[in-house]
VOKOL-942345 format. One line per 3 residues: number of its first residue (from 1); their letters; for each residue y, x, z of C-alpha. Coordinates in steps of 0.5 Angstrom, whole numbers, plus 500, padded with zeros to 3 digits. Example, Ala and Ser with C-alpha at 12.3 -4.5 7.8 and 13.67 -1.06 7.14 Angstrom:
REM residues 2
1	AS	491/525/516  498/527/514
This chain:
REM residues 411
1	MSY	166/494/184  167/502/182  161/507/179
4	RSA	160/514/180  156/517/174  152/523/174
7	TIT	149/527/169  142/529/169  139/535/166
10	GGP	137/533/158  142/527/158  142/520/160
13	VAV	136/516/161  133/511/156  130/504/158
16	IGS	126/502/152  125/494/152  130/489/156
19	GLA	125/484/159  125/483/166  123/490/169
22	GIT	127/493/163  133/490/166  131/492/173
25	AAM	130/499/172  136/500/168  141/497/173
28	RLA	137/500/179  139/507/175  146/504/173
31	DAG	147/503/181  145/510/184  150/513/178
34	LRV	146/514/173  148/513/165  142/509/161
37	VLF	141/507/154  137/501/154  134/500/147
40	ERN	132/493/144  128/492/138  130/485/138
43	ETL	136/482/136  138/479/143  137/482/149
46	FSG	132/479/154  128/475/149  121/477/149
49	ASA	116/475/154  120/475/160  124/470/157
52	VCE	119/464/155  114/466/160  112/460/165
55	GKI	115/464/171  110/463/176  111/467/182
58	HLG	104/469/183  100/469/189  094/469/186
61	YTY	091/462/186  089/463/179  084/469/179
64	VLD	078/466/182  074/471/179  077/476/182
67	SSH	071/476/187  075/482/190  081/479/191
70	TTT	085/486/190  089/481/184  091/477/189
73	RRL	094/483/194  097/486/188  101/480/186
76	LSG	103/478/193  106/485/193  110/483/188
79	AVR	111/476/190  115/480/196  119/484/192
82	FRP	121/479/187  127/476/190  131/482/195
85	ILT	131/487/188  133/481/183  139/478/188
88	RWI	142/486/188  145/482/181  144/475/181
91	PEA	145/469/186  140/466/189  141/459/185
94	GLG	140/465/179  132/465/181  132/457/178
97	LSE	126/457/183  122/449/182  123/445/189
100	KPF	116/442/186  110/447/189  104/449/185
103	LYA	097/443/184  091/447/182  086/443/179
106	CPR	079/443/177  076/440/171  069/438/171
109	DSM	067/443/166  071/449/169  068/456/169
112	VPK	067/456/177  066/450/181  071/446/186
115	DGV	067/449/192  068/456/189  075/454/187
118	AAH	076/451/194  074/458/197  079/463/193
121	LAQ	085/458/194  084/459/202  082/467/201
124	TQE	089/467/197  092/463/202  090/467/208
127	EAD	092/474/205  099/470/203  101/469/210
130	SCG	100/477/213  106/477/207  113/477/210
133	ADL	119/472/210  121/475/203  115/473/200
136	ICK	117/467/195  113/460/196  113/454/199
139	RDL	114/456/207  112/449/210  106/447/205
142	RLR	099/449/207  094/448/203  090/442/202
145	PLN	086/438/198  089/432/194  086/426/198
148	ASE	082/421/192  089/416/192  093/422/189
151	LGA	088/425/185  087/418/182  094/418/181
154	LFD	095/423/177  089/425/174  083/422/170
157	TTE	077/423/176  073/423/170  075/429/168
160	ISA	078/433/174  073/434/180  078/436/185
163	AWE	085/439/187  090/442/191  097/443/193
166	TNE	098/450/194  105/454/196  106/457/190
169	LAS	112/456/186  116/458/179  122/462/178
172	SPR	125/459/171  126/465/166  132/460/162
175	TKR	136/459/168  136/467/170  137/470/163
178	PFL	145/468/163  146/471/170  141/477/169
181	LSA	145/478/161  153/478/166  151/483/171
184	LGA	148/487/165  154/487/161  159/488/168
187	QPL	156/496/169  159/500/165  154/505/165
190	VEA	149/501/161  149/502/154  144/496/152
193	RTK	143/497/144  139/492/140  136/491/133
196	AEV	133/498/136  126/500/135  124/507/138
199	TGI	119/510/132  118/517/137  119/520/142
202	TRE	117/528/143  118/533/149  123/538/147
205	DDH	125/544/153  127/540/159  129/532/155
208	LVI	126/527/151  128/526/144  127/519/142
211	TWG	127/517/134  130/510/133  133/505/128
214	ADG	131/505/121  135/511/120  131/515/124
217	LRE	137/517/129  134/522/134  137/523/141
220	KFG	136/527/147  135/524/154  133/527/160
223	AVI	128/521/162  125/515/159  122/509/162
226	NAS	118/505/157  118/498/160  116/495/151
229	WEQ	110/490/154  106/490/148  109/495/145
232	RLR	108/500/151  101/504/149  104/505/142
235	LDQ	110/509/145  105/512/150  101/515/145
238	YLN	107/520/142  106/524/149  099/523/148
241	LSP	098/519/154  092/514/152  091/508/155
244	PRQ	084/509/161  081/502/157  082/498/151
247	ALH	088/492/151  088/485/148  095/482/146
250	RFK	095/475/145  101/471/143  101/464/146
253	CGL	106/459/145  109/453/150  113/448/150
256	HLQ	120/448/152  125/442/154  131/441/158
259	SED	130/435/161  132/431/167  129/425/165
262	LAE	123/429/165  123/434/170  123/429/174
265	RTP	116/426/172  113/433/171  108/435/177
268	NVT	107/443/177  100/444/175  095/449/173
271	FVI	088/447/171  083/453/173  078/456/170
274	GEY	078/457/164  082/455/156  087/450/160
277	GDT	093/450/161  100/448/165  106/444/167
280	VAY	112/447/170  118/443/172  124/448/174
283	GDR	132/444/175  132/440/169  127/445/165
286	VYA	120/443/163  115/448/161  108/446/158
289	SWY	102/449/155  096/449/154  091/454/151
292	PAG	088/453/145  093/450/142  098/455/143
295	MLK	094/461/142  097/464/135  094/470/136
298	SEV	090/475/140  088/483/138  084/488/141
301	ALA	090/494/139  094/499/142  099/495/140
304	PDP	099/488/135  101/487/129  108/489/127
307	APV	109/483/123  113/478/126  110/471/128
310	CIT	112/466/124  113/459/128  113/454/122
313	PST	116/446/123  109/445/121  106/450/126
316	ARH	111/447/132  109/441/130  101/441/131
319	ITE	102/446/138  106/440/140  102/434/138
322	QSI	095/438/140  098/441/147  100/434/150
325	AAL	094/431/147  090/435/151  094/434/157
328	ARY	094/427/157  086/428/157  086/430/164
331	MPG	093/427/166  093/421/162  100/418/165
334	YGN	104/424/165  101/425/157  105/419/156
337	ALA	111/421/159  110/427/155  109/423/148
340	EYT	116/420/148  119/427/147  115/429/142
343	NDF	120/430/137  125/434/142  122/440/144
346	EVR	122/447/142  116/451/142  117/459/143
349	GGY	112/464/144  110/471/147  106/476/148
352	ISA	101/477/154  098/484/154  092/486/159
355	WGT	085/490/158  080/487/156  077/486/149
358	SGI	074/478/150  077/473/152  079/467/157
361	TDP	071/464/157  068/471/158  067/471/166
364	NSG	066/479/166  073/479/161  078/484/164
367	LHS	083/477/163  080/475/170  083/481/173
370	RAE	091/484/174  088/490/179  090/496/174
373	IGV	098/495/174  103/498/175  108/505/173
376	TSL	104/511/170  108/518/170  108/524/166
379	PRY	115/529/167  121/525/166  116/519/163
382	HSI	114/513/166  111/508/163  111/500/166
385	NTG	104/496/165  107/489/168  101/485/169
388	KYV	105/480/170  112/476/170  112/477/179
391	MAP	112/484/178  117/487/173  122/487/179
394	KYG	117/491/183  115/496/178  122/497/174
397	EEA	125/498/181  119/504/182  120/507/175
400	ALR	127/508/177  126/510/183  121/515/181
403	VLS	126/518/176  132/519/182  126/522/186
406	EMG	125/527/180  132/529/179  133/529/187
409	LDA	138/523/187  139/519/192  136/511/191
């Protein structure tokens, strides 16, 4: 493929953050012929929250406490665009879709009783049915409750009151990463810089100036896309773009393992609704988490404390043991399977940033909604609040298209 290079007034486009949204934006701009500089504060690309989350292609089932279903409709709009956008650059196999659909289990101490959960799941299924063929889901499945035999085979029924099979799937971040980085490396119009923290953004005449790196280098850009996730609001402040409400940043860890044996034995399960966890299998990879065990930090701020979160061997061991013990309480058989691999799990974490000031146990917390997400724009500056992993391609593309429109260029 040959690439034409276009120059916009003020220089190339800067994209801050190399997660899924940032890479999508950079690739979409480069496809249109624009030169792009991709800034990443970490040592490697695609190594933050996008790379370590469970990869769920959320259809809205999780957000039981959003009775308006605004979150459901918002997430479905991302799930419909996830495949078409990413397969511009990576093969279908690179999506790493799970073969097993998600089960949703309702513990007896859930914040919402089983009848309320069932009603929400049914409404979400109806919303998903109205989406087109591009929606990533298990199309041959309809929402159904597990019968008594199925429930007892997987769960401790003294702890779990009901469970349902849904059509929701996951997309493995680990599988996706090499394909995305290969596509990025093959795009000559994208210059990726690692260990390149942005420390300032100013507006000067017809361009934006970014200050970056330990030496405070200054560089002109024709436009800037802020896809820096937990650092987003801090960077917005440089251009006097203030958040509409307070944000909560949580650093959450999960257990990761590559094992065909355990993957075959791993059900895809999400517990709702409260401080619970989930388990996911995609191909030969496994992800498992338990919210109270894996939550290392939680703070209300524009951005979290800049000090890196250190996961020591003893911390990793504690998270692993506590997560397995908690999951075993609800899924005894699977807990035994996890315990066989106690010494093998890799514990990795990343930030979850969302509007709110209180935790999940507060039914009025902003964490129970992802309705107020998307791209916020100023002239030549576009800030992406991804909200959830499933929305990253959609909003990355949207930010890129806004730049192209602003510059009068064809998409």
